[in-house]
Backbone as ProteinMPNN parsed JSONL, in Angstrom:
{"seq_chain_A": "MAFAAPDFKRIDDASIEISPYTLNTPVFSSRSLNQMTGASLFFKCENFQRAGAFKMRGAAHAALRLTEEQRQKGLATHSSG", "coords_chain_A": {"N_chain_A": [[110.512, 120.74, 148.333], [107.99, 120.44, 146.049], [107.488, 119.454, 142.689], [105.406, 119.774, 139.888], [104.694, 117.64, 137.165], [105.34, 118.748, 133.847], [102.764, 119.723, 131.55], [101.574, 118.55, 128.304], [101.206, 120.757, 126.573], [102.899, 122.753, 127.624], [105.368, 121.528, 127.209], [105.348, 121.302, 124.413], [105.191, 124.046, 123.709], [107.675, 124.928, 124.72], [109.373, 123.431, 123.097], [108.879, 124.546, 120.574], [109.765, 127.138, 121.059], [112.551, 126.829, 121.535], [113.392, 125.821, 119.146], [114.758, 127.353, 117.073], [117.363, 127.185, 117.934], [118.181, 124.608, 118.232], [118.748, 121.324, 116.834], [116.778, 119.1, 114.813], [116.901, 116.024, 115.783], [117.685, 112.581, 114.876], [115.857, 109.474, 115.464], [116.873, 106.326, 116.331], [116.787, 102.735, 115.972], [117.574, 99.398, 117.01], [117.713, 96.383, 115.571], [119.009, 94.031, 116.456], [119.432, 94.548, 119.222], [116.78, 94.844, 119.991], [115.877, 92.232, 119.587], [117.488, 90.864, 121.434], [116.58, 91.899, 123.862], [113.879, 91.54, 123.807], [112.193, 93.617, 123.465], [111.063, 96.747, 122.074], [113.388, 99.028, 121.366], [114.345, 102.428, 121.366], [116.449, 105.037, 120.28], [117.112, 108.266, 120.902], [118.937, 110.482, 119.267], [120.515, 112.707, 120.575], [123.107, 113.395, 120.772], [123.823, 114.365, 118.363], [123.359, 117.046, 118.381], [124.575, 120.428, 118.027], [126.192, 121.079, 120.206], [126.776, 118.582, 121.059], [125.289, 117.143, 122.91], [122.285, 116.329, 124.792], [121.84, 118.352, 126.539], [121.736, 120.808, 125.382], [119.101, 121.502, 124.764], [117.839, 121.97, 127.275], [119.534, 123.984, 128.224], [119.166, 126.036, 126.332], [116.457, 126.553, 126.75], [116.509, 127.434, 129.429], [118.139, 129.72, 129.158], [116.513, 131.342, 127.609], [114.656, 132.044, 129.478], [115.754, 133.989, 131.01], [115.756, 137.225, 132.521], [115.734, 140.586, 131.147], [117.556, 142.141, 132.544], [119.223, 140.161, 133.652], [120.243, 139.085, 131.28], [121.757, 141.233, 130.362], [123.923, 141.1, 132.041], [125.264, 138.946, 131.074], [125.996, 135.545, 130.009], [127.421, 132.5, 130.765], [128.303, 129.233, 129.834], [128.925, 125.68, 130.226], [129.736, 122.44, 129.127], [130.508, 119.065, 129.544], [130.019, 117.298, 127.631]], "CA_chain_A": [[109.764, 121.468, 147.337], [107.406, 119.512, 145.079], [107.314, 119.963, 141.34], [104.419, 119.055, 139.086], [105.16, 117.306, 135.819], [104.783, 119.675, 132.86], [101.773, 119.132, 130.653], [102.021, 118.473, 126.913], [101.236, 122.09, 125.967], [104.129, 123.433, 128.055], [106.485, 120.875, 126.514], [105.244, 121.701, 123.006], [105.559, 125.463, 123.639], [109.124, 125.022, 124.917], [109.998, 122.865, 121.899], [108.777, 125.564, 119.52], [110.585, 128.285, 121.45], [113.988, 126.547, 121.402], [113.68, 125.232, 117.828], [115.787, 128.04, 116.283], [118.685, 126.965, 118.516], [118.453, 123.173, 118.327], [118.537, 120.532, 115.625], [115.821, 117.998, 114.873], [117.786, 114.86, 115.753], [117.0, 111.338, 114.5], [115.591, 108.384, 116.408], [117.314, 105.056, 115.763], [116.429, 101.495, 116.648], [118.517, 98.331, 116.711], [117.035, 95.088, 115.471], [119.671, 93.029, 117.305], [119.123, 94.844, 120.624], [115.36, 94.528, 120.191], [115.767, 90.775, 119.713], [118.143, 90.456, 122.684], [115.816, 92.337, 125.032], [112.459, 91.237, 123.664], [111.48, 94.897, 123.541], [111.387, 97.713, 121.022], [114.204, 100.096, 121.939], [114.545, 103.577, 120.497], [117.549, 105.882, 120.727], [117.007, 109.642, 120.428], [120.359, 110.815, 119.102], [120.785, 114.096, 120.939], [124.537, 113.633, 120.592], [123.98, 115.051, 117.08], [123.213, 118.492, 118.578], [125.833, 121.152, 117.801], [127.006, 120.987, 121.43], [127.104, 117.181, 121.276], [124.563, 116.548, 124.031], [120.894, 116.732, 124.994], [121.806, 119.506, 127.439], [121.477, 122.004, 124.584], [117.678, 121.851, 124.859], [117.599, 122.57, 128.588], [120.295, 125.23, 128.331], [118.476, 127.04, 125.516], [115.212, 126.907, 127.435], [116.865, 128.23, 130.611], [118.645, 131.022, 128.708], [115.368, 132.128, 127.152], [113.88, 132.441, 130.663], [116.448, 135.076, 131.698], [115.207, 138.577, 132.402], [116.609, 141.497, 130.412], [118.645, 142.513, 133.464], [120.141, 139.023, 133.714], [120.916, 138.992, 129.972], [122.747, 142.306, 130.29], [125.097, 140.664, 132.805], [125.933, 137.912, 130.299], [125.727, 134.146, 130.317], [128.507, 131.574, 130.439], [127.898, 127.843, 130.035], [129.95, 124.668, 129.991], [129.263, 121.056, 129.119], [131.589, 118.113, 129.28], [129.57, 116.405, 126.554]], "C_chain_A": [[109.268, 120.467, 146.297], [107.234, 120.204, 143.73], [106.276, 119.123, 140.623], [105.021, 118.772, 137.715], [104.551, 118.293, 134.822], [103.752, 118.971, 131.978], [102.275, 119.222, 129.208], [102.125, 119.858, 126.28], [102.508, 122.833, 126.356], [105.357, 122.839, 127.363], [106.51, 121.301, 125.052], [105.651, 123.167, 122.827], [107.067, 125.644, 123.777], [109.866, 124.509, 123.688], [109.997, 123.875, 120.754], [109.719, 126.726, 119.815], [112.08, 128.032, 121.246], [114.366, 126.056, 120.008], [114.684, 126.019, 116.983], [117.219, 127.728, 116.734], [119.094, 125.494, 118.578], [118.174, 122.488, 116.998], [117.459, 119.482, 115.864], [116.633, 116.718, 114.697], [117.014, 113.572, 115.475], [116.76, 110.405, 115.685], [115.994, 107.096, 115.703], [116.781, 103.895, 116.586], [117.454, 100.449, 116.228], [117.786, 96.993, 116.72], [117.669, 94.061, 116.407], [119.403, 93.291, 118.792], [117.654, 94.564, 120.939], [115.174, 93.028, 120.396], [116.359, 90.294, 121.036], [117.287, 90.774, 123.906], [114.348, 91.93, 124.986], [111.598, 92.484, 123.764], [111.844, 95.738, 122.327], [112.109, 98.885, 121.676], [114.402, 101.197, 120.909], [115.594, 104.478, 121.116], [117.408, 107.258, 120.094], [118.414, 110.212, 120.425], [120.646, 112.298, 119.336], [122.272, 114.416, 120.871], [124.822, 114.285, 119.239], [123.737, 116.562, 117.198], [124.569, 119.156, 118.378], [126.759, 121.057, 119.013], [127.356, 119.545, 121.772], [126.341, 116.5, 122.392], [123.134, 117.079, 124.102], [120.785, 118.017, 125.805], [121.514, 120.807, 126.701], [120.03, 122.446, 124.724], [117.376, 122.547, 126.184], [118.313, 123.904, 128.749], [119.623, 126.343, 127.535], [117.198, 127.499, 126.207], [115.495, 127.78, 128.656], [117.333, 129.628, 130.207], [117.504, 131.926, 128.248], [114.479, 132.598, 128.301], [114.523, 133.624, 131.393], [115.724, 136.406, 131.496], [116.186, 139.429, 131.597], [117.802, 141.905, 131.277], [119.677, 141.387, 133.556], [120.909, 138.881, 132.405], [122.019, 140.034, 129.845], [124.034, 141.933, 131.021], [125.877, 139.577, 132.078], [125.605, 136.515, 130.799], [126.921, 133.312, 129.875], [128.023, 130.163, 130.738], [129.07, 126.918, 129.762], [129.283, 123.3, 129.989], [130.447, 120.152, 128.83], [131.165, 117.086, 128.238], [128.392, 115.574, 126.923]], "O_chain_A": [[110.067, 119.722, 145.729], [106.882, 121.381, 143.654], [106.271, 117.897, 140.74], [105.773, 119.586, 137.179], [103.375, 118.639, 134.937], [103.863, 117.776, 131.701], [103.273, 119.885, 128.928], [103.057, 120.106, 125.516], [103.132, 123.475, 125.511], [106.273, 123.566, 126.979], [107.569, 121.623, 124.512], [106.379, 123.493, 121.89], [107.671, 126.421, 123.038], [110.874, 125.088, 123.283], [110.997, 124.035, 120.053], [110.39, 127.233, 118.916], [112.801, 128.936, 120.825], [115.551, 125.891, 119.719], [115.422, 125.395, 116.22], [118.173, 127.978, 115.997], [120.228, 125.177, 118.939], [117.453, 123.014, 116.15], [117.259, 119.033, 116.993], [117.009, 116.371, 113.577], [115.83, 113.475, 115.796], [117.372, 110.533, 116.745], [115.514, 106.807, 114.607], [116.38, 104.056, 117.738], [118.124, 100.603, 115.207], [117.304, 96.54, 117.758], [116.961, 93.307, 117.074], [119.171, 92.346, 119.546], [117.328, 94.1, 122.032], [114.413, 92.6, 121.265], [115.794, 89.413, 121.685], [117.269, 90.011, 124.872], [113.655, 91.968, 126.003], [110.418, 92.411, 124.106], [112.826, 95.459, 121.639], [111.514, 99.642, 122.444], [114.603, 100.926, 119.725], [115.626, 104.662, 122.333], [117.567, 107.403, 118.882], [119.011, 110.4, 121.485], [120.977, 113.037, 118.408], [122.656, 115.585, 120.909], [125.949, 114.714, 118.992], [123.892, 117.285, 116.214], [125.603, 118.51, 118.544], [127.977, 120.963, 118.858], [128.151, 119.305, 122.681], [126.697, 115.392, 122.792], [122.817, 118.133, 123.55], [119.758, 118.694, 125.766], [121.096, 121.792, 127.311], [119.758, 123.644, 124.797], [116.73, 123.595, 126.205], [117.771, 124.841, 129.336], [119.523, 127.473, 128.013], [116.895, 128.692, 126.243], [114.791, 128.762, 128.889], [116.963, 130.613, 130.846], [117.532, 133.135, 128.477], [113.631, 133.469, 128.105], [113.912, 134.201, 132.293], [115.158, 136.667, 130.435], [117.334, 139.035, 131.392], [118.927, 142.002, 130.786], [120.88, 141.648, 133.538], [122.104, 138.586, 132.42], [123.084, 139.759, 129.292], [125.113, 142.399, 130.658], [127.028, 139.309, 132.422], [125.017, 136.334, 131.865], [127.373, 133.416, 128.735], [127.404, 129.923, 131.775], [130.068, 127.308, 129.156], [128.367, 123.046, 130.771], [131.28, 120.449, 127.974], [131.878, 116.113, 127.994], [127.916, 114.782, 126.109]]}, "name": "protein", "num_of_chains": 1, "seq": "MAFAAPDFKRIDDASIEISPYTLNTPVFSSRSLNQMTGASLFFKCENFQRAGAFKMRGAAHAALRLTEEQRQKGLATHSSG"}
């Protein structure tokens, strides 16, 4: 099964939709790592999410895709971090 990459509008729409459930996390850089690698490295700190991981974004998006019937049955999730 082939999947097409999402376009920017779909990503932006999903970001807006999950925003009530996720935090706006910082992006850090490290001067010493940049010098060591000869590149500009950036670290998106999704570990600052309430759940402690980037998975919160995908989980929120998936939960919002559930039908009313599926929601009535409940939802259980787990993350090891």
